[in-house]
N, C-alpha and C positions, 0 to 999 in steps of 0.2 A: 750601265756596266757595273759589275759587282767586283769589289776587291776580294781576291781569293783568300788572303791571309795578311793581317796587319803586321805580324812579326816579319814575314818575308818582305813586305814593303819597306819596313824600317831597315832591314838588312840590305836591300837593294840600294837605298839611299846612301848607307854607309859604304857599301862596296864601290859605288860610283864617286865616293869622296865629295858628296854634295850636301848642302844643308836643306832643311825643309823650306826655308825662304827661297832658295834657288829653284827648287822643284815647283813651288807655288808660282813664281814668276814665269817659268817655262810653260806651265800648264794654264796660265792666265786665270788663276784662282787665288783666294786669300791664303795667307800662311796658316790661319786658324783652320781652314778646311783641310789642309795637308796634315796639320797636327791631329785633327779628328780622325782622318784615315789611319794615321800611325797608331792612334790610341784604340781604334776599333769602334769608336762611337758613331762614325759615319762609315758606310760600307759601299755606297753607290755613287756614281758620277755619270756624266754624259760620255758617249763614245769618243767625242772629240777630246775631252780632258784625259780620259784613259790612254788614248793614243799618244797624246803629247807627253804624258808622264813616262810611258814605256820608251818612247824615242829618246827623251832627254836622259833617262837612266841607262840607255843602251842595253835594254833587255829585249828578248824576242817577244813579238806580239803574243799575248795570251799568258805570259809568265805571271803577270800581276793581276790582270782583270779578265773576267769572262762575261758573256752576255747574262744579264740578270734574270732573264726569263728561261733560258735554256741551259745555263751553266756551261756553255760551250764557247770556244774561241770563235768570234765572228770571222767570216771569210773576207 
């Protein structure tokens, strides 16, 4: 899965009143990985991680991540 926009990702974390560490725990990844997504130095992750992040931040599926091959929201 590909992160659509690192700025929107950071905004979603703020809007949910969550920390990067909380997102990392919910997604079962390192805090550093979430920091890299926020900074834009990493832009991809597994579908499982993307789904866990979107659920934890309570955003609709596809708001933050799209399929890295098709750039579409997976069904």
